[in-house]
Steps between C-alpha positions, in 0.01 A plus 500: 500500500160670480394723786222382732235701313605340168463140619185297452297469816381139506179378664452133579164358397291427807677760714244771412120473520468640145737237353374155612555156353204321347406149611692256479813710430787607724877536519691187396737528797203511741304212344781268389811635671841603379668832442307658213402859439148579619258639243532878502434810291646847472492811281812634332556849649411785265303271265171310481681168453392224738721197556394166647724211599523204733390139522137415573357162599158354557357272765241335273496486121373838379240534231589691186387857548572504874634818658860459615498836675361852484711809432405823678359800313780702346655180364217406265564494124270669250480183290533125561863387489579134423824341621655154479591351837694183575333220689697178500607403149233705330380855464178639643329822410470780754275799432515835678153653469397868509334439840836392647427128514791276401344190346628145446389380155630149451291203398679262735733546793829313462684570825406703803705806412471794265788737430387861468842642421507748214147644510542866407220726379388862500242604757233741385571850620 
């Protein structure tokens, strides 16, 4: 078992003023209900690796290019990172931009959830 200083310290999106959700996004469990992991991020101790996971939802159909949430400085990548993300029976595109914005890039919304599990990238030092 890793010691406390070796564990990832997770921050839930929306719990810090420098890491807000964009409109119309939020936590699936808050908007729809159920027991699902909230959207969160953390840095792997001793590295510049940032991890994101959790289930997001929207209250109205988002436009392609809408900001899901903003990462705080220190968690911004040097380059754009593109990830696949599950939404219903299809895959959407999620971009993490060098300004810390996490962007939804799908042409159409299928269901009201978006899985952000598995987003891992290197923050600029």
